[in-house]
ZADO-913757 format. One record per atom (N, C-alpha, C): x, y, z. Coordinates in steps of 0.05 Angstrom, whole numbers, plus 5000, padded with zeros to 4 digits. Example, Ala and Ser with C-alpha at 12.3 -4.5 7.8 and 13.67 -1.06 7.14 Angstrom:
2
526448865156 524649105156 526449345156 525749555142 527349795143 525850015157 
***
This chain:
309
492440655981 492340615942 489940805929 488540935944 485741125935 487541405916 489241485938 490241785932 492041795907 494141605899 495441605872 494041505849 490841405856 489441345828 488241625824 487041785847 485642055838 488242275827 491542225833 492942385823 494142315798 492842025786 493541925767 491742075738 488842075751 486942265735 486842555740 488542705748 488342925749 490043185725 491642945718 492343145690 490943105664 489542885672 486942805641 484643095656 484643115675 482343315683 484043585676 486543715680 488143945671 487543955647 487743755625 488243755601 485343805591 483443695598 480743845594 480744075602 481344225619 480744495617 482644615596 484844555596 486444695566 485644685547 484244505539 483644455514 480344595504 478444725532 475944765521 476945095518 478545235528 479145495523 480145515493 481845325471 482945375456 480445265437 479545135439 476544955425 474345235419 474545385447 472545635438 474345845433 476945905431 477745995410 477546075376 477545775375 477845655347 474645635336 473145525354 470245605343 469745965337 470646175358 469746475350 471546475323 473246375315 474746475297 472946315263 471546185266 469946075246 468046245225 466446465238 464746585226 467346775208 468546885221 471147105204 472046955189 473646685195 474946585172 472446455146 470146435152 468746395130 467546635115 468046875127 467447025107 469547145094 471547075102 474647095080 475246985059 474246725066 474846455044 471746505027 469346615034 468346635013 467946954998 469147155012 468447385004 472047494988 473547404997 475947374987 477347214965 477346934975 478146714966 475846654939 473646614956 471446564931 470646714906 471546994915 470647224893 474347174867 475147104882 477947104864 477346894844 476946704854 476146394840 473346534820 471446624826 469646764814 470646944790 472047154796 473047324777 475047184758 476446974753 477846774745 476446634725 474146474736 472746444724 471046574701 470046834706 469446944691 471047114668 473747104669 474747114655 474847064638 474346744635 474846504618 472346464594 470046664605 467946724589 467046964573 465046974550 465247224535 462547444546 462447414574 461147584589 461647914585 459948044577 459648364578 457748454595 455448524591 454348664609 453648504641 453348314635 452848124655 454347844653 454047694676 455347424671 454847204647 456147134636 454846994615 456746664624 455846484625 457546224636 458846104608 459546224583 460446064556 463446084557 464545914567 466945934572 468645974542 471046104534 472246184510 474846104515 475746024534 478745954534 480346244552 482746284536 483846564543 483346724519 481246774511 480746954493 481047244503 479747264536 480047524537 482847574546 484547464557 486947504561 488647574529 488347474516 489647584490 489047804477 485647854487 485248204484 485948354492 486448284525 487148474542 490848514533 492048284531 494948344519 495048524500 493448474481 493548604453 492748944454 491548984482 490249274480 493849514498 493249694479 495449824485 494250024510 492150074517 492350204538 492750054564 492049754558 493149594590 495549694586 497749674575 500149634571 501549934577 500150124575 500050414586 499250424612 497250354621 497150354651 498250254665 500050014656 501849794674 504249904672 505450024652 507350264653 506850474673 504850614673 504150834697 503950744720 502850454727 503750324750 505850344761 508350244746 511150184754 511950454754 511350714736 512850874751 511551014776 509051074776 507451134804 507851024828 507950704822 509150524849 511650594859 514350634847 516650694847 516450934865 515451104850 515951454860 513751474888 511751334892 509851374914 510951194938 511950954929 512850824949 515850864965 517551014945 519551094950 519151364959 517751514958 517551754966 516151774987 514151564997 514051505029 515351475044 517651215033 519551125060 521451335071 522151515039 524351645044 523351925056 521452045056 520452305070 519652185097 517651975095 517051885121 518551825143 520851685138 523451605155 525051915153 525452065142 526352325153 525052495170 522852495161 520852595184 520452545213 520552195215 521152075239 523352165255 525852205240 528352205248 528552485262 527552685242 527452925254 525952955282 523452875277 521752865305 522352665328 524652555321 525052375346 527952485354 528652645342 531152845360 530152995381 527353045384 526553185403 525853485401 525353565375 524753805374 522053955383 521954305394 519754275406 517054265384 515854285405 512354245386 512354035375 512753755385 512953555371 510453505370 508753475383 506253415383 504653595355 504753895352 503754065335 504853935304 507353855302 508353805280 506853485269 506753325290 505553035285 503453105277 501653255286 499053405276 498453425244 500553675245 500653735217 501153505197 503153325201 503853195178 501452905174 499852905199 497452725198 494952805191 494853055187 492253125173 491853065149 493553085132 493252975102 491452705101 491752555128 491552265126 488452195135 487152455141 484052385160 482852485122 483752485104 482152605080 482052395067 479752335050 480352135033 481752235001 481752044982 483952114965 481552214943 479152224944 478352384928 478152714939 478452744963 479352994971 481153054956 483452884970 486152994959 486553064936 485052894914 485852914889 483953264880 482153364888 481353534889 482853744887 483853714919 485053964924 487853934907 489053744902 492153764882 491353834859 488853824840 487853874822 487254184824 487254314839 486954604846 489754734845 491354584858 494054744864 495254604842 494354454820 495954444798 495454514775 492154604778 490654804759 492755024745 494155034715 495655224711 494055544717 491355514705 490155804713 489055884734 490255684755 488155794787 489955774803 491355594802 493855444827 496455594833 498755414834 500955474839 502155624817 501855564789 503155744777 501856014771 500056034766 498556244766 498756474790 499756344817 500356514840 502356634843 505256424826 507956484828 508256724801 506656684784 506356904766 506157174763 503357184792 502957414794 504457614818 505857424824 508557604843 509957584825 510757524805 512757724777 513357604766 513857284767 515757074767 514256964736 513757134713 511957074690 513356844676 515356734674 516056504662 515956174677 515256224700 514856004717 512255834705 513455554706 511455384690 510555164717 508855044716 508154774733 505254674724 505254634692 503454504687 502854214674 504354084699 504053774694 502353644693 499853784704 496453574700 496453644670 496653724660 495653814634 497653674608 500153484618 501653524605 502253144599 502153084575 502352764573 504752604593 507252804589 510052654592 509352754624 507852904637 508752934665 506752854685 503952874669 501352754688 502052584716 503552364703 503052134720 504752254744 506552394745 507752444773 506952564785 504552814777 502352954795 500852764814 500452474813 499052224820 500552194849 504052084838 505852144859 505652344882 506052604875 505552794885 503852764911 501052784895 498752794919 498952534933 499452254920 498852074945 501852094968 504052184956 506152274982 504552405000 503452624993 502352855009 500852735025 499352505020 496752405037 498452265060 500052065048 500651835062 503451855077 504852035075 507252075090 506952055122 505052165129 504552165154 503851925171 503251735158 502451495164 504851325172 507051375147 509151235142 511651375165 510851635172 512751815188 512051655220 509051645218 508151495252 509051245250 509351085230 509750805234 513650825245 514250965225 517350995231 518751075265 516451295266 517451405288 516451225314 514551095317 514150855337 516150645335 517350555311 519350405316 521450515331 522650785320 524850915326 524650935366 522350985371 521450945400 522150735411 522050485399 522850315411 526250195411 527650345403 530150225402 531850295428 533350145439 534050175463 535850415466 535350535484 536450815491 540150775497 540350605507 543150445512 545350555484 543950445463 545550455439 546850795436 545050995435 545251235438 548151355455 547751255477 549151255500 551751105493 552050945474 554250795472 556150905450 554051085433 555051215404 556451415413 554851605435 555651785445 559051865461 558851605475 562051565489 563751505468 563251325446 565251195418 564851425399 563951705405 563951925385 562951855357 561351675354 560051635334 558651855321 559051915296 555952205287 554452085287 552652245289 549352135285 548151945262 548552105242 548551985222 548951705212 551351675229 552351425222 551051285247 550651315258 548951085282 546251055271 544251315254 542651255242 542751035214 544851195199 545450975179 545750645182 547550595194 549950305201 547650145219 546350325246 545350155266 542850235268 541650375271 538750445276 536850295255 537550355220 535650295200 536250055198 538349855201 537749625199 536449455222 535849535247 534149545266 531549525259 530849655240 528349835233 527049645206 528649435202 528149235183 524449145184 523949085196 520949015199 518349235198 519749435210 517549735199 518649765174 520149765157 520049865129 518649645118 518449405116 517349185111 514749245114 513449325135 510849375142 510149685124 512249825127 510950025103 510449995080 513549845068 512849695039 510749595033 508749375056 506349225040 504549395043 504349605063 502149765071 501749975040 503950055028 504550305007 503850084980 504949864985 504549704966 501649654954 500049604971 496849484974 495849824960 495950024971 495150314961 495650304936 497650244922 498650344891 496950144874 496549844885 494749674871 493149804866 490649834885 488649894884 487850194876 489650314869 489850694859 486850694843 485150794846 482650844832 481851134835 480451194862 479851504867 481651704858 483951744869 485851834869 486451914834 486651744817 486451874785 483951934783 482051854792 479252034774 478852294788 479952364813 479152564818 480852834811 483552724807 486652894796 485852934779 486552644758 487352674722 484852554716 482352414729 481252254703 482852094686 485252064695 487151854671 488251934649 487752274651 489252384621 490852534630 491852714613 491152734582 491052534565 488052464558 488952174538 488651944559 490351734563 490751574581 493351504597 494451754599 497951784598 497551824635 495751844644 495851764681 493851474684 493451394673 491351204680 493050964689 491450834707 492350514724 490250314716 491750104721 490449884719 486849834731 487649984754 485049894767 483450054764 483550344748 481550474736 480650354708 483150224691 481950034668 480449874679 480649714698 478449454703 476149594713 475649824730 473149884734 471350004710 472650224695 472150314663 471350094645 472149874641 471249674627 469549454633 468549404662 466849304676 464449524677 464349734685 462049864688 461250104668 463250254654 461850394628 462650244607 464250074600 464049844570 462849644567 461949584593 460649304591 462349114582 464549134591 466448904581 467548724612 465648604616 465848494648 467948244645 467848064618 469847854613 473048084614 473048174598 475648344598 476448484618 474748614642 474848694666 476148554682 474448334684 476048124698 478647974698 478247964672 481847924659 484348054671 483348324669 485148534682 485348524710 483448464718 483648494751 485348174757 485048024747 485847764757 489747764752 490047894728 493047944720 493948134741 493248344748 493448514767 494348394788 492448224800 493547994826 495547884820 495947794797 497747654796 500247804795 500348024789 502348174791 503048264818 501148334836 501548424855 502748154879 502847914869 503747674882 506947614872 507147634845 508947614834 511847844846 509948204852 512448374858 512448334895 510248234907 511248214935 512748004947 511047814936 512247474947 515047434955 517247554935 519547514932 520647654958 520147914966 520448054987 519447905009 517247795015 515647675031 517547485051 518347275020 519647145026 522447195035 524047375029 526647445040 526847565071 524247685075 523647795100 523547585122 521547395113 520747175137 523346985132 525247005109 527746825121 529846915140 529347155132 531747315149 530947295176 527747345185 527047395211 527547055222 526646875208 527646535222 530246555227 531646685211 534746625213 536046815234 534446995236 535847175264 535447065288 531846925287 531246735320 532646535317 533846375294 535746145301 539046215309 539746425308 541046465318 541546625348 
***
């Protein structure tokens, strides 16, 4: 009768052993969780609170309701920055996805000197946006860069003066940004392509399916998760774009290449408009959530549906 009694206690002892590692792991996550809650969510709340005050140089907790938001939405520069954000975001994210995926496909086809090409495309990623902005400022300078070099070769009518044109300056940000980040997108897409089952290619060759149709109809839908990752990463870069603007165009000519992040920093640090800058930062956060949330929900729903099947 003693042995069954000991056996009856054994599951409880094993349960305690399993419980201790789980509790230890949860305890180890507490510091990181605390820092995230305080430094991220805490400052989001603080920013919203400041946006409801008349704070200028320093925080002043005298609430004025949504006056700062009314001032923000009446500010023509803010709407110019938001329009520029939409243009820059579409061009930057679209360019990174398209060129990154095409480069990954070309390298995946087994070209010679693959390692050299990967290094060349990844090299701009090692530079900061400040360095990238300075480099492309020289390249696009009408008197020193590409335009001057081409004219020296004899093509005297060639023009590439976008950086000094109000109607074209926003496009220079996208060019420089894609040049820097396309290597990262290529690496992510290439990692996804290398995880594709080789039997798919064997079956397509047997059936005589053209390579482009395999990529377009079979491989690309299987890369949905990678596209989702690239979209989120590039969207984050677009929303916080500040240093590239400062180094490349300075937001000019005028405010033709201004972006919301520069608007916020400029009003907080240079114009002593802390409340207005905080309102701009909170609206920008809401814009990010509004743009990304439907895409995240759509992808997660498709992923859950795929698991259900």
